[in-house]
TIGULUM-780020 format. One line per 4 residues: number of its first residue (from 0); for each residue x, y, z of N, C-alpha, C. Coordinates in steps of 0.05 Angstrom, whole numbers, plus 5000, padded with zeros to 4 digits. Atoms other than C-alpha are relative to their C-alpha. Example, Ala and Ser with C-alpha at 12.3 -4.5 7.8 and 13.67 -1.06 7.14 Angstrom:
2
0) 5018 4976 5000 5246 4910 5156 5018 5024 5000  4984 4976 4999 5273 4979 5143 4985 5022 5014 $
This chain:
68
0) 4997 4978 4995 6313 6327 2897 4975 5006 5017  5022 5001 4984 6263 6326 2959 4997 5022 5016  5007 4980 4986 6228 6382 2979 5023 5028 4999  4974 4984 5006 6281 6428 2948 4986 5026 4991 $
4) 5008 4974 5007 6265 6504 2944 5017 5004 4975  4978 4988 5020 6291 6546 2880 5022 5011 5012  4976 4990 4995 6338 6577 2925 5018 4979 5003  4987 5024 4997 6366 6512 2945 5012 4985 4975 $
8) 4988 5011 5030 6372 6490 2866 5020 5021 4990  4979 4977 5011 6407 6561 2852 5023 4992 5016  4978 5008 4979 6457 6545 2909 5018 4975 4990  4989 5029 5014 6470 6476 2880 5012 5012 4975 $
12) 4985 4989 5028 6482 6507 2807 5025 5019 5007  4968 4982 5000 6532 6562 2830 5024 4983 5016  4978 5015 4991 6568 6511 2874 5013 4978 4982  4988 5018 5019 6581 6462 2818 5017 5013 4981 $
16) 4980 4986 5018 6617 6521 2782 5021 5017 5015  4979 4982 4979 6652 6552 2843 5021 4992 5006  4974 5014 4998 6718 6544 2852 5015 5027 5016  4991 4976 4980 6747 6590 2914 4998 4987 5028 $
20) 5003 5005 4978 6745 6589 2986 4971 5000 5010  5024 5005 4986 6690 6560 3031 4991 5028 5011  5011 4977 4987 6688 6630 3067 4987 5021 4980  5009 4976 5020 6677 6669 3001 4977 4999 4987 $
24) 5026 5008 5017 6623 6629 2979 4972 5012 4998  5022 4984 5001 6568 6665 3003 4993 5021 4991  4992 4975 5012 6592 6727 2981 4997 5001 4968  4998 5006 5025 6604 6700 2913 4975 4991 4987 $
28) 5032 5013 5014 6532 6663 2906 4983 5028 4993  5020 4978 5002 6502 6732 2921 5010 5020 4976  4988 4986 5024 6546 6768 2870 4986 4984 4972  5008 5019 5020 6526 6706 2823 4976 5005 4992 $
32) 5028 4995 4999 6451 6711 2831 4995 5028 4994  5009 4973 5010 6453 6787 2824 5007 5008 4974  4999 4995 5027 6484 6781 2758 4992 4988 4980  5016 5020 5017 6439 6732 2729 4982 5018 4987 $
36) 5022 4977 5015 6402 6769 2671 4976 4985 4998  5032 5013 4998 6325 6754 2669 5001 4971 4987  5004 5024 5016 6328 6702 2616 5017 4979 5010  4984 5015 4980 6380 6666 2658 4987 4984 5019 $
40) 5022 5011 4977 6334 6661 2717 4979 4989 4990  5020 5013 5017 6278 6641 2670 5009 4969 5000  4993 5031 5013 6314 6578 2642 5006 4991 5028  4995 5020 4976 6340 6556 2715 4979 4994 5013 $
44) 5028 5003 4988 6266 6569 2738 4987 4977 4989  5009 5019 5016 6244 6526 2682 5015 4977 5001  4986 5030 4991 6293 6469 2694 4989 4990 5024  5014 5013 4968 6277 6466 2767 4974 4993 5000 $
48) 5028 5009 5000 6201 6463 2753 4999 4970 4982  5002 5033 5011 6215 6401 2705 5015 4980 5017  4991 5021 4980 6257 6370 2757 4983 4990 5024  5023 5006 4978 6206 6381 2812 4980 4981 4991 $
52) 5021 5009 5016 6152 6356 2763 5009 4966 4994  4987 5021 5007 6194 6295 2744 5002 4981 5027  4994 5010 4974 6207 6281 2818 4970 4987 5012  5032 5001 4984 6132 6288 2840 4986 4975 4981 $
56) 5011 5022 5024 6111 6235 2775 5016 4973 5020  4988 5024 4991 6167 6186 2810 4991 4993 5028  5010 5004 4973 6143 6195 2879 4972 4994 5001  5028 5008 5002 6070 6183 2860 5000 4971 4998 $
60) 5001 5029 5012 6088 6122 2821 5008 4984 5021  4984 5010 4973 6129 6101 2885 4974 4986 5020  5019 4997 4982 6075 6107 2924 4971 4977 4992  5019 5014 5017 6020 6073 2877 5013 4967 5000 $
64) 4991 5029 5004 6064 6012 2868 5008 4984 5027  4997 5013 4972 6075 6006 2948 4972 4992 5010  5027 5005 4992 6000 6002 2956 4992 4976 4989  5011 5018 5022 5993 5947 2901 5013 4973 5018 $
């Protein structure tokens, strides 16, 4: 998940559960985000943060071992 914004993450989460026409997807996404309650949004944000943190440690480890 390189340089993925929270918005990108939410779009990915939406696309995993979306079934419909591609033309309708942006409107459905806007509705989906608008209907998230505060706790759902917090849960998504916390999970995204954990994923970004994990990816950062992996990237740092990769750089460390490349230098040796």
